[in-house]
C-alpha positions as CSV (number, residue, x, y, z in Angstrom):
1,X,3.1,-159.0,-17.7
2,X,4.5,-160.5,-20.9
3,X,5.4,-164.1,-20.9
4,X,9.1,-164.6,-21.7
5,X,9.7,-166.9,-24.7
6,X,12.9,-168.9,-24.6
7,X,12.3,-171.4,-27.5
8,X,12.3,-170.2,-31.1
9,X,12.1,-171.8,-34.5
10,X,15.7,-170.6,-35.2
11,X,18.7,-170.2,-33.0
12,X,20.0,-166.6,-32.4
13,X,23.3,-164.9,-32.4
14,X,24.1,-161.3,-31.3
15,X,26.6,-159.1,-33.2
16,X,27.5,-156.3,-30.7
17,X,30.3,-154.5,-32.5
18,X,29.0,-153.8,-36.0
19,X,29.9,-150.5,-37.7
20,X,28.1,-149.5,-40.9
21,X,30.3,-147.4,-43.2
22,X,28.8,-144.3,-44.8
23,X,30.0,-142.6,-48.0
24,X,31.5,-139.6,-46.2
25,X,33.6,-142.0,-44.0
26,X,31.5,-141.8,-40.9
27,X,30.7,-145.1,-39.2
28,X,27.4,-145.8,-37.5
29,X,27.3,-148.3,-34.6
30,X,24.8,-151.2,-34.8
31,X,23.8,-154.2,-32.8
32,X,22.3,-157.0,-34.7
33,X,20.3,-160.1,-33.6
34,X,19.9,-162.7,-36.3
35,X,19.6,-166.4,-36.8
36,X,22.9,-168.2,-36.7
37,X,22.2,-169.8,-40.0
38,X,21.2,-166.6,-41.7
39,X,24.0,-166.6,-44.3
40,X,22.8,-170.0,-45.4
41,X,19.1,-169.0,-45.2
42,X,18.9,-165.2,-45.5
43,X,16.3,-163.2,-43.6
44,X,14.7,-159.8,-43.9
45,X,16.1,-157.0,-41.6
46,X,13.9,-155.0,-39.2
47,X,15.7,-151.6,-38.5
48,X,15.2,-149.4,-35.4
49,X,17.2,-146.2,-35.9
50,X,17.5,-143.9,-32.8
51,X,19.8,-141.4,-30.9
52,X,19.0,-143.0,-27.5
53,X,22.1,-145.2,-27.1
54,X,21.7,-148.9,-28.0
55,X,24.5,-149.8,-25.6
56,X,22.5,-148.7,-22.5
57,X,19.7,-146.2,-23.2
58,X,17.4,-148.6,-25.0
59,X,19.1,-151.9,-24.2
60,X,16.4,-153.1,-21.7
61,X,13.7,-152.4,-24.3
62,X,15.7,-153.8,-27.2
63,X,16.3,-157.1,-25.3
64,X,12.5,-157.6,-25.0
65,X,11.9,-157.2,-28.8
66,X,14.7,-157.7,-31.3
67,X,15.8,-161.2,-30.2
68,X,12.2,-162.3,-30.6
69,X,12.1,-161.2,-34.2
70,X,15.4,-162.9,-34.8
71,X,14.1,-166.2,-33.4
72,X,11.3,-166.1,-36.0
73,X,13.6,-165.6,-39.0
74,X,14.4,-161.9,-39.1
75,X,17.5,-159.7,-38.3
76,X,16.7,-157.2,-35.6
77,X,18.9,-154.2,-36.2
78,X,19.4,-151.3,-33.7
79,X,21.5,-148.4,-35.1
80,X,22.7,-145.3,-33.2
81,X,22.1,-142.2,-35.2
82,X,25.2,-140.2,-36.2
83,X,26.7,-138.4,-33.3
84,X,24.9,-140.5,-30.6
85,X,25.8,-143.6,-28.6
86,X,28.8,-145.3,-30.3
87,X,28.3,-143.7,-33.7
88,X,30.8,-141.2,-35.1
89,X,30.0,-137.7,-36.2
90,X,27.8,-134.9,-34.7
91,X,24.0,-134.8,-34.4
92,X,22.8,-131.2,-35.1
93,X,19.1,-131.6,-34.7
94,X,15.9,-133.7,-34.9
95,X,15.0,-135.5,-38.2
96,X,17.6,-133.6,-40.2
97,X,18.3,-134.3,-43.9
98,X,21.6,-135.8,-42.8
99,X,19.7,-138.3,-40.5
100,X,17.5,-139.3,-43.4
101,X,20.4,-139.6,-45.9
102,X,22.3,-141.8,-43.4
103,X,19.2,-143.9,-43.0
104,X,19.0,-144.5,-46.7
105,X,22.6,-145.7,-46.7
106,X,21.9,-148.0,-43.7
107,X,19.0,-149.6,-45.5
108,X,21.0,-150.1,-48.7
109,X,23.9,-151.6,-46.6
110,X,21.5,-154.0,-44.8
111,X,19.9,-155.2,-48.0
112,X,23.3,-156.1,-49.4
113,X,24.5,-158.2,-46.5
114,X,24.9,-162.0,-47.1
115,X,22.5,-162.8,-44.2
116,X,19.8,-160.4,-45.6
117,X,17.1,-161.4,-48.1
118,X,17.2,-157.9,-49.5
119,X,13.9,-156.8,-47.8
120,X,14.0,-154.3,-45.0
121,X,11.3,-153.0,-42.5
122,X,11.5,-150.2,-40.0
123,X,10.0,-150.2,-36.6
124,X,10.2,-147.5,-33.9
125,X,8.3,-145.6,-31.2
126,X,8.4,-141.8,-31.0
127,X,11.7,-140.7,-32.7
128,X,12.0,-144.1,-34.4
129,X,8.3,-143.9,-35.4
130,X,8.9,-140.5,-36.9
131,X,11.9,-141.3,-38.9
132,X,10.4,-144.6,-40.1
133,X,7.7,-142.6,-41.9
134,X,10.1,-139.9,-43.0
135,X,12.6,-142.3,-44.5
136,X,9.7,-144.3,-46.1
137,X,8.7,-141.0,-47.9
138,X,12.2,-141.1,-49.5
139,X,11.2,-144.5,-51.1
140,X,14.4,-146.6,-50.6
141,X,14.0,-149.6,-52.8
142,X,14.6,-152.2,-50.1
143,X,12.2,-150.7,-47.5
144,X,8.9,-152.6,-47.9
145,X,7.1,-152.0,-44.6
146,X,7.0,-149.8,-41.5
147,X,5.6,-150.2,-38.0
148,X,5.3,-146.7,-36.6
149,X,4.3,-146.2,-33.0
150,X,3.5,-142.9,-31.2
151,X,4.5,-140.8,-34.1
152,X,3.2,-137.9,-36.1
153,X,2.5,-136.6,-39.6
154,X,2.7,-133.0,-38.5
155,X,5.6,-131.9,-36.4
156,X,3.9,-128.6,-35.5
157,X,0.3,-129.6,-34.8
158,X,1.1,-132.9,-32.9
159,X,4.5,-133.1,-31.4
160,X,6.4,-132.0,-28.3
161,X,6.5,-128.3,-29.5
162,X,3.0,-127.0,-29.7
163,X,-0.7,-127.8,-29.3
164,X,-3.3,-125.7,-31.0
165,X,-0.6,-123.0,-31.4
166,X,0.0,-122.9,-27.6
167,X,3.6,-123.5,-26.6
168,X,4.0,-126.8,-24.7
169,X,6.0,-126.8,-21.5
170,X,7.2,-130.3,-22.5
171,X,9.2,-128.5,-25.3
172,X,11.6,-127.3,-22.6
173,X,11.5,-130.6,-20.7
174,X,12.4,-132.6,-23.9
175,X,15.1,-130.1,-24.8
176,X,16.6,-130.6,-21.4
177,X,16.6,-134.4,-21.9
178,X,18.3,-134.1,-25.3
179,X,20.9,-131.7,-23.8
180,X,22.1,-134.5,-21.6
181,X,21.8,-137.3,-24.1
182,X,23.9,-135.5,-26.7
183,X,26.7,-135.0,-24.2
184,X,27.2,-138.7,-23.4
185,X,30.3,-140.6,-24.4
186,X,30.7,-143.7,-26.6
187,X,31.9,-146.9,-25.0
188,X,35.8,-147.3,-25.3
189,X,35.4,-151.0,-25.6
190,X,33.7,-150.4,-29.0
191,X,35.4,-147.3,-30.3
192,X,38.9,-147.6,-28.7
193,X,41.1,-144.8,-27.6
194,X,39.4,-142.2,-29.7
195,X,36.4,-142.3,-27.4
196,X,37.5,-139.2,-25.5
197,X,38.0,-137.0,-28.6
198,X,34.6,-138.2,-29.9
199,X,33.1,-137.2,-26.6
200,X,34.8,-133.8,-26.5
201,X,33.8,-133.1,-30.1
202,X,30.2,-133.8,-29.4
203,X,30.1,-131.4,-26.4
204,X,32.2,-128.8,-28.3
205,X,29.7,-128.7,-31.1
206,X,26.7,-128.9,-28.8
207,X,24.1,-126.2,-29.6
208,X,21.2,-125.6,-27.2
209,X,18.3,-127.1,-29.2
210,X,15.6,-126.0,-26.9
211,X,16.6,-122.3,-27.4
212,X,16.5,-122.8,-31.2
213,X,13.1,-124.5,-30.9
214,X,11.6,-121.7,-28.8
215,X,12.5,-119.2,-31.5
216,X,10.2,-121.1,-33.9
217,X,6.7,-120.4,-32.5
218,X,4.8,-120.5,-35.9
219,X,4.4,-123.4,-38.3
220,X,7.5,-122.7,-40.4
221,X,9.6,-124.8,-42.8
222,X,11.4,-126.2,-39.8
223,X,8.2,-128.1,-38.8
224,X,7.1,-128.9,-42.3
225,X,10.4,-130.7,-42.9
226,X,9.8,-134.3,-41.7
227,X,6.1,-133.8,-41.6
228,X,4.9,-136.6,-43.9
229,X,1.4,-135.0,-44.0
230,X,2.9,-132.5,-46.5
231,X,2.8,-135.2,-49.1
232,X,1.1,-138.4,-48.1
233,X,1.4,-140.0,-51.5
234,X,5.2,-140.0,-51.2
235,X,5.0,-143.1,-48.9
236,X,4.6,-146.4,-50.9
237,X,5.8,-148.9,-48.2
238,X,3.0,-150.6,-46.2
239,X,2.5,-148.7,-42.9
240,X,1.1,-150.1,-39.6
241,X,0.3,-147.2,-37.2
242,X,0.2,-147.9,-33.5
243,X,-0.7,-145.6,-30.6
244,X,-2.3,-145.3,-27.1
245,X,-5.1,-143.2,-25.7
246,X,-2.8,-142.2,-22.7
247,X,-0.1,-141.1,-25.2
248,X,0.3,-137.7,-26.7
249,X,0.2,-138.9,-30.4
250,X,-3.2,-140.4,-31.0
251,X,-4.5,-137.7,-33.4
252,X,-2.0,-138.3,-36.3
253,X,-3.2,-141.9,-36.7
254,X,-6.6,-140.8,-37.8
255,X,-5.2,-138.2,-40.2
256,X,-2.8,-140.7,-41.7
257,X,-5.4,-143.4,-42.2
258,X,-7.4,-140.8,-44.2
259,X,-4.4,-139.4,-46.1
260,X,-1.9,-142.2,-46.8
261,X,-2.3,-143.9,-50.2
262,X,-0.2,-146.9,-49.3
263,X,-1.4,-150.2,-47.7
264,X,-2.2,-149.2,-44.1
265,X,-3.6,-150.4,-40.8
266,X,-3.9,-148.9,-37.3
267,X,-4.1,-150.1,-33.7
268,X,-4.8,-147.9,-30.7
269,X,-4.9,-149.3,-27.1
270,X,-5.2,-147.7,-23.7
271,X,-1.4,-147.4,-23.5
272,X,1.0,-144.7,-22.7
273,X,4.2,-143.9,-24.6
274,X,5.5,-147.6,-24.6
275,X,5.5,-150.7,-26.7
276,X,2.2,-152.6,-26.3
277,X,3.7,-155.8,-25.0
278,X,4.8,-154.1,-21.8
279,X,2.9,-150.8,-21.9
280,X,0.5,-149.4,-19.2
281,X,-2.3,-148.8,-18.7
282,X,-3.0,-152.5,-19.6
283,X,-4.2,-154.7,-21.1
284,X,-1.0,-155.5,-22.9
285,X,-1.3,-157.6,-26.0
286,X,0.8,-160.0,-28.1
287,X,2.2,-157.1,-30.1
288,X,5.2,-159.0,-31.3
289,X,3.0,-161.8,-32.6
290,X,0.8,-159.2,-34.3
291,X,3.7,-157.5,-35.9
292,X,5.2,-160.8,-37.1
293,X,2.0,-161.3,-39.1
294,X,2.7,-157.8,-40.6
295,X,6.4,-158.5,-41.4
296,X,5.6,-162.0,-42.8
297,X,3.1,-160.4,-45.2
298,X,5.2,-157.5,-46.4
299,X,8.8,-158.8,-46.0
300,X,8.3,-162.5,-46.8
301,X,5.2,-162.5,-49.0
302,X,3.4,-164.9,-46.7
303,X,-0.4,-164.4,-46.6
304,X,-1.3,-164.1,-43.0
305,X,-4.7,-162.6,-43.4
306,X,-3.7,-159.4,-41.7
307,X,-4.9,-157.2,-44.5
308,X,-8.3,-158.9,-44.7
309,X,-9.1,-157.6,-41.2
310,X,-10.6,-154.2,-40.3
311,X,-8.3,-151.2,-41.1
312,X,-8.7,-149.6,-37.6
313,X,-8.8,-151.5,-34.3
314,X,-9.1,-149.6,-31.0
315,X,-9.7,-150.2,-27.4
316,X,-13.1,-148.7,-26.3
317,X,-12.4,-147.6,-22.8
318,X,-15.0,-148.2,-20.1
319,X,-15.5,-145.6,-17.4
320,X,-12.7,-145.5,-14.8
321,X,-12.3,-143.7,-11.5
322,X,-10.0,-140.6,-11.8
323,X,-6.4,-141.6,-11.1
324,X,-3.0,-140.3,-12.1
325,X,-1.8,-143.9,-12.6
326,X,-3.9,-146.7,-14.1
327,X,-2.2,-150.2,-14.2
328,X,-5.2,-151.4,-16.2
329,X,-8.2,-150.0,-18.0
330,X,-11.5,-151.8,-18.5
331,X,-13.1,-151.9,-21.9
332,X,-13.3,-153.9,-25.1
333,X,-11.7,-154.0,-28.6
334,X,-13.8,-152.6,-31.4
335,X,-13.0,-152.0,-35.1
336,X,-13.9,-150.0,-38.2
337,X,-13.5,-151.4,-41.7
338,X,-12.0,-148.2,-42.8
339,X,-11.4,-144.6,-41.6
340,X,-13.0,-142.2,-41.9
341,X,-16.1,-144.2,-41.3
342,X,-19.4,-143.3,-43.0
343,X,-21.3,-144.8,-40.1
344,X,-20.8,-141.8,-37.8
345,X,-23.0,-138.8,-37.3
346,X,-22.0,-136.1,-34.9
347,X,-24.3,-135.5,-31.9
348,X,-24.6,-131.8,-31.3
349,X,-24.9,-130.6,-27.7
350,X,-25.8,-127.0,-27.1
351,X,-24.4,-125.0,-24.2
352,X,-26.8,-123.6,-21.6
353,X,-26.1,-121.8,-18.3
354,X,-24.1,-124.6,-16.8
355,X,-25.9,-127.3,-18.9
356,X,-24.9,-129.3,-21.9
357,X,-27.5,-130.6,-24.3
358,X,-31.1,-129.4,-24.4
359,X,-31.9,-125.8,-25.4
360,X,-29.1,-123.3,-26.0
361,X,-28.6,-120.7,-23.3
362,X,-29.1,-117.0,-23.6
363,X,-26.6,-114.4,-22.9
364,X,-22.9,-114.6,-22.3
365,X,-20.6,-116.2,-19.7
366,X,-17.0,-115.1,-18.8
367,X,-14.0,-116.8,-17.3
368,X,-10.6,-115.7,-16.1
369,X,-9.0,-118.8,-14.7
370,X,-6.4,-118.9,-12.0
371,X,-3.0,-119.6,-13.4
372,X,-3.0,-122.8,-11.4
373,X,-5.8,-124.3,-13.5
374,X,-4.4,-127.4,-15.0
375,X,-3.0,-128.8,-11.8
376,X,-4.8,-132.1,-12.5
377,X,-3.8,-132.2,-16.2
378,X,-0.9,-134.7,-15.9
379,X,1.8,-134.7,-18.6
380,X,1.2,-133.9,-22.3
381,X,2.7,-137.3,-23.2
382,X,2.3,-139.8,-20.3
383,X,4.5,-142.9,-20.2
384,X,1.9,-144.6,-18.1
385,X,4.4,-146.2,-15.7
386,X,4.2,-143.5,-13.1
387,X,1.5,-141.1,-11.8
388,X,1.8,-138.9,-15.0
389,X,-1.9,-139.0,-16.1
390,X,-4.7,-136.6,-15.4
391,X,-6.3,-136.5,-11.9
392,X,-9.8,-135.8,-10.6
393,X,-11.2,-132.9,-12.6
394,X,-13.1,-131.6,-9.6
395,X,-9.8,-129.8,-8.8
396,X,-10.3,-127.8,-12.0
397,X,-14.0,-127.0,-11.9
398,X,-13.7,-123.8,-9.8
399,X,-11.3,-122.3,-12.4
400,X,-13.5,-123.1,-15.4
401,X,-16.8,-122.6,-17.1
402,X,-18.5,-126.0,-16.5
403,X,-21.4,-127.4,-18.6
404,X,-22.9,-130.8,-17.6
405,X,-25.5,-133.1,-19.2
406,X,-28.1,-134.6,-17.1
407,X,-27.6,-138.2,-16.0
408,X,-27.5,-140.3,-19.2
409,X,-30.6,-142.5,-19.8
410,X,-28.6,-144.9,-21.9
411,X,-24.9,-145.5,-22.6
412,X,-23.0,-143.5,-25.2
413,X,-19.8,-144.5,-27.0
414,X,-17.7,-142.1,-28.9
415,X,-14.8,-142.7,-31.3
416,X,-12.9,-139.8,-32.9
417,X,-12.3,-136.2,-32.0
418,X,-14.9,-134.3,-30.0
419,X,-15.1,-130.7,-31.4
420,X,-16.2,-127.5,-29.7
421,X,-17.5,-124.5,-31.7
422,X,-17.4,-121.2,-29.8
423,X,-18.3,-117.6,-30.3
424,X,-15.7,-116.1,-28.1
425,X,-14.0,-112.9,-27.2
426,X,-11.1,-111.8,-25.1
427,X,-10.1,-108.7,-23.3
428,X,-6.5,-109.2,-24.2
429,X,-4.8,-109.5,-27.6
430,X,-3.2,-112.8,-26.8
431,X,-5.2,-115.5,-25.0
432,X,-5.5,-119.3,-24.9
433,X,-8.7,-121.4,-24.6
434,X,-8.4,-124.9,-22.9
435,X,-11.3,-127.3,-23.2
436,X,-11.7,-130.6,-21.4
437,X,-14.3,-133.4,-21.7
438,X,-14.9,-135.5,-18.6
439,X,-16.9,-138.4,-17.5
440,X,-18.8,-137.5,-14.2
441,X,-19.5,-140.5,-12.0
442,X,-22.8,-140.6,-10.0
443,X,-20.9,-139.5,-6.8
444,X,-19.3,-136.5,-8.6
445,X,-15.8,-137.9,-9.3
446,X,-14.6,-136.5,-12.6
447,X,-12.3,-138.4,-15.0
448,X,-10.9,-136.4,-17.9
449,X,-11.6,-138.2,-21.2
450,X,-9.8,-135.9,-23.6
451,X,-8.9,-132.2,-24.0
452,X,-7.7,-129.6,-26.5
453,X,-6.0,-126.2,-26.6
454,X,-6.2,-123.2,-28.9
455,X,-4.0,-120.2,-28.9
456,X,-6.7,-117.8,-30.1
457,X,-4.2,-115.8,-32.1
458,X,-3.9,-119.0,-34.2
459,X,-7.7,-119.2,-34.8
460,X,-7.3,-119.0,-38.6
461,X,-3.7,-120.1,-39.2
462,X,-0.6,-121.6,-37.5
463,X,1.6,-119.9,-40.1
464,X,0.2,-116.4,-39.9
465,X,-1.4,-115.8,-36.4
466,X,-3.1,-112.5,-35.7
467,X,-3.7,-110.7,-32.4
468,X,-7.2,-110.5,-31.1
469,X,-9.1,-107.3,-31.0
470,X,-10.2,-107.0,-27.4
471,X,-14.0,-107.4,-27.1
472,X,-14.5,-108.6,-30.6
473,X,-16.3,-111.9,-31.2
474,X,-14.7,-114.7,-33.1
475,X,-16.0,-118.0,-34.4
476,X,-13.5,-120.7,-33.4
477,X,-13.2,-124.4,-33.7
478,X,-11.3,-126.4,-31.0
479,X,-10.7,-130.0,-31.8
480,X,-10.0,-132.2,-28.8
481,X,-7.7,-135.2,-28.9
482,X,-9.1,-138.3,-30.6
483,X,-10.5,-140.9,-28.1
484,X,-12.6,-144.0,-27.8
485,X,-14.8,-143.8,-24.6
486,X,-18.0,-145.3,-23.3
487,X,-20.2,-143.2,-21.0
488,X,-22.5,-145.3,-18.8
489,X,-26.1,-144.8,-17.8
490,X,-26.5,-142.4,-14.9
491,X,-23.1,-140.8,-15.6
492,X,-22.9,-137.2,-16.9
493,X,-20.7,-135.7,-19.6
494,X,-18.9,-132.5,-18.7
495,X,-17.4,-129.8,-20.9
496,X,-15.1,-127.3,-19.2
497,X,-13.6,-124.2,-20.6
498,X,-10.6,-122.4,-19.0
499,X,-8.3,-119.6,-20.0
500,X,-5.1,-121.4,-18.8
501,X,-3.8,-125.0,-18.6
502,X,-0.5,-125.1,-16.6
503,X,1.8,-127.0,-16.7
504,X,0.7,-128.3,-20.1
505,X,1.2,-125.0,-21.8
506,X,2.9,-121.7,-21.0
507,X,0.4,-119.0,-20.1
508,X,-0.3,-116.0,-22.2
509,X,1.6,-112.8,-21.3
510,X,-1.4,-111.2,-19.6
511,X,-4.2,-112.8,-17.6
512,X,-7.2,-112.8,-20.0
513,X,-10.9,-112.9,-19.5
514,X,-12.7,-115.1,-22.1
515,X,-16.4,-114.5,-22.9
516,X,-18.6,-116.9,-24.9
517,X,-22.0,-116.5,-26.4
518,X,-24.1,-119.4,-25.3
519,X,-26.6,-119.2,-28.1
520,X,-24.0,-119.9,-30.9
521,X,-21.7,-122.3,-29.1
522,X,-21.8,-126.1,-29.1
523,X,-20.1,-129.4,-28.6
524,X,-20.1,-132.1,-31.3
525,X,-19.5,-135.7,-30.2
526,X,-18.5,-138.4,-32.6
527,X,-21.0,-141.0,-31.4
528,X,-20.2,-144.5,-32.5
529,X,-23.1,-146.7,-33.6
530,X,-22.9,-150.3,-32.4
531,X,-21.2,-152.8,-34.8
532,X,-22.3,-156.4,-34.6
533,X,-19.0,-157.6,-36.1
534,X,-17.1,-156.5,-33.0
535,X,-18.3,-159.6,-31.2
536,X,-16.5,-161.7,-33.7
537,X,-13.1,-160.0,-33.7
538,X,-10.1,-162.3,-33.4
539,X,-8.6,-161.9,-30.0
540,X,-5.0,-160.7,-29.7
541,X,-2.6,-163.3,-28.4
542,X,-1.2,-162.9,-24.9
543,X,1.8,-160.6,-24.6
544,X,5.1,-162.3,-25.1
545,X,8.7,-161.0,-25.2
546,X,12.2,-162.3,-25.4
547,X,14.3,-162.6,-22.2
548,X,14.9,-159.5,-20.1
549,X,18.3,-157.9,-20.1
550,X,20.6,-159.3,-17.5
551,X,21.6,-156.5,-15.1
552,X,22.7,-156.2,-11.5
553,X,21.3,-153.5,-9.3
554,X,24.1,-151.6,-7.5
555,X,21.9,-148.8,-6.2
556,X,18.0,-148.8,-6.2
557,X,15.9,-146.6,-8.4
558,X,13.1,-144.4,-7.0
559,X,10.5,-141.9,-8.1
560,X,8.8,-139.1,-6.3
561,X,5.9,-136.9,-7.7
562,X,4.5,-134.1,-5.7
563,X,2.3,-131.0,-6.1
564,X,2.9,-128.5,-3.3
565,X,1.1,-125.3,-2.5
566,X,2.6,-122.4,-0.6
567,X,-0.1,-121.5,1.9
568,X,1.3,-118.0,2.3
569,X,1.4,-117.0,-1.3
570,X,-0.8,-119.6,-3.1
571,X,2.1,-120.5,-5.4
572,X,1.9,-124.0,-6.8
573,X,4.9,-126.3,-7.4
574,X,4.7,-129.4,-9.5
575,X,7.8,-131.6,-8.7
576,X,9.1,-134.8,-10.1
577,X,12.3,-136.5,-9.1
578,X,13.3,-139.7,-10.9
579,X,16.4,-141.6,-9.8
580,X,17.5,-144.4,-12.1
581,X,19.8,-145.8,-9.5
582,X,23.0,-147.7,-10.7
583,X,23.0,-150.9,-12.7
584,X,25.7,-153.1,-14.2
585,X,24.8,-154.5,-17.6
586,X,26.2,-157.9,-16.9
587,X,27.0,-159.1,-20.4
588,X,29.2,-156.1,-21.2
589,X,30.3,-155.0,-17.7
590,X,29.1,-151.4,-18.3
591,X,27.7,-149.5,-15.3
592,X,25.2,-146.8,-15.8
593,X,23.3,-144.5,-13.5
594,X,21.3,-141.3,-13.6
595,X,18.7,-139.1,-12.2
596,X,16.4,-136.4,-13.5
597,X,14.5,-133.6,-11.6
598,X,11.8,-131.4,-13.0
599,X,9.8,-128.6,-11.3
600,X,7.2,-126.2,-12.5
601,X,6.0,-123.2,-10.4
602,X,3.3,-120.6,-10.9
603,X,1.3,-118.0,-8.8
604,X,-2.5,-118.2,-9.3
605,X,-2.7,-114.5,-10.1
606,X,0.4,-113.9,-12.2
607,X,1.1,-115.4,-15.6
608,X,4.6,-114.0,-15.5
609,X,5.4,-116.1,-12.4
610,X,5.5,-119.3,-14.5
611,X,8.9,-121.0,-14.5
612,X,10.4,-124.4,-15.0
613,X,13.6,-126.0,-13.8
614,X,15.3,-129.2,-15.0
615,X,18.3,-131.1,-13.8
616,X,19.9,-134.3,-15.1
617,X,22.8,-136.4,-14.2
618,X,24.2,-139.4,-16.1
619,X,27.1,-141.6,-15.1
620,X,29.1,-144.3,-17.0
621,X,31.7,-146.6,-15.4
622,X,33.9,-149.6,-16.1
623,X,37.2,-150.8,-14.7
624,X,38.6,-147.4,-13.8
625,X,36.6,-145.6,-16.5
626,X,34.4,-143.0,-14.8
627,X,32.4,-140.3,-16.6
628,X,29.6,-138.0,-15.3
629,X,27.5,-135.4,-17.2
630,X,25.4,-132.8,-15.3
631,X,23.0,-130.5,-17.0
632,X,20.5,-127.8,-15.8
633,X,17.9,-125.8,-17.6
634,X,15.9,-122.9,-16.3
635,X,13.1,-121.2,-18.2
636,X,10.9,-118.2,-17.2
637,X,8.8,-115.5,-18.9
638,X,8.3,-111.8,-19.2
639,X,5.6,-110.1,-21.1
640,X,7.7,-110.0,-24.2
641,X,10.2,-112.8,-23.9
642,X,11.1,-116.4,-22.8
643,X,14.2,-116.4,-20.7
644,X,16.4,-119.5,-21.0
645,X,19.5,-120.4,-19.0
646,X,21.3,-123.7,-19.3
647,X,24.5,-125.4,-18.3
648,X,26.5,-128.5,-19.2
649,X,29.3,-129.9,-17.1
650,X,31.3,-133.0,-17.9
651,X,33.6,-134.9,-15.6
652,X,36.2,-137.6,-16.1
653,X,37.4,-139.3,-12.8
654,X,35.6,-136.4,-11.0
655,X,37.8,-133.8,-12.8
656,X,35.9,-131.3,-15.0
657,X,36.8,-131.6,-18.6
658,X,34.0,-129.5,-20.2
659,X,31.8,-126.6,-19.0
660,X,29.4,-124.6,-21.1
661,X,26.7,-122.1,-20.2
662,X,23.9,-120.6,-22.3
663,X,21.8,-117.6,-21.5
664,X,19.3,-116.4,-24.1
665,X,16.2,-114.3,-24.5
666,X,13.6,-115.3,-27.1
667,X,10.9,-112.9,-28.2
668,X,7.4,-114.0,-27.7
669,X,5.5,-114.3,-31.0
670,X,1.8,-114.0,-30.1
671,X,2.0,-116.8,-27.5
């Protein structure tokens, strides 16, 4: 765990009720941590710009980070995006032009404040990592540097929506989450009596984002907007990219290191979707100290040596027993001077009849996986704090074509994206191929290392997919997620191919049989040669943070994860219930609570049995003020459509003040 720092070079003050005026009259709510003498000795500003409610949603995380920066001579600034938290207006979507325009105004406002030196940086994880890059591409004069965590350069290829053209189930889960967040009220203490009208306006204008998203199944302009990979050279500010192997966003880091023309660095640890000073799996690092070196270089002009170090630093994971929760991963830090590295040469492993490596096999093998294949897949984007990672892959072997190497005679380390080349056919016009790469321990335990999906109708293009001709062979390339992994002596490497991967992706409309030609199929591994300089890498400092948020527990939190199988029907149910309990944020007297339930069900023989259900509840209280928001989302499939139903109910003092229902049918578009 991070050590709490209480002493800093500069004393800190917190401004909780700042409102930033925009040109159209809208005001955005901000909380600012800065040195008390900043007007006498101005400091650069570090902006985090999010829709997740600074007052309560991210307050615990913010308390661990922004005061720390302030203590070292920066202004930590947390701004609620228009229409969220305590900010005025309406939010109509992710990463909109309006969001970016507002961000430009916020940066210009910060740069002009008497306590600001005129230099601004942006930091953020996920949404905040995305918009840091997107706003940097607009080149605001004051924005000098970005730290972007768990983000993407391609909103279609690597985001919550799709993977290899397959439709992610997390698209619906995330849509359900945003349905509830967008319906939450501002705090009357900050915005006054107009809070109720602001709240009602938000809910009245509330569209069902997840229905709109599901209509967009190809890589259209919707996804190209905000995808900085469309024009890497637009970004001039220095960019530090940070991610984790357990997270869903490792791939974009490698593309951006190759494509960005600005000063750049990257860091990838074993972490899930969290900041590295408190992320799991550990080890955590002194992320705040590391980023202070970055900010000092680019916002204060102090030479810290950070740009003299290797461009890419990653955690090379050692073998681990399969587990859905890893508090810590063994391994070591390694580095590459630049990426792509010229040191690498792909190791090609041919597919035999159940073998991997050696001579290519003869003939063809077929697989029609049970719809329950994927039960050990975990989440597409694990947070690492709960059992949301992949489990023992022996559960998947019976539903897959499996190819194993022999026991390794010597260790192998890989860094990059394993890639599978297949000659493949399908007996149905729409089909998905799922590929996993696993580390097989001497006793047979199988730990998934990485995986990839390809909707085979997207084999040539995500913009113009084409149906398969049943029985026709196609040459396809399936890139697995980037990874750094060591395989030890006596372990084996397993490649597994299945025709389904639930509940990561929605199944194709018909159960397909995939057939591969062994003689012309292979796996290529990005084998990493040893690098002597790794032994001399400077160690990261131990994890530190500022003091935790002061909160009083009024009702305990809990978490329950289960996979249940109906022994009569064989139907499989994935269930997760998360209860946040109730907590009073002591410094502001604000009481918050909530819960979220998710379930996914499927029958092993029927792709049209796939369905998902989501429920959320959020509560807010203070001195007679009592608000509750309940939402539900149900999603199911037919051969030609996705069926979506949702509801939003809002209560004040247990009396319903808003009720809205949606029911929509979205046509499947070769998925």
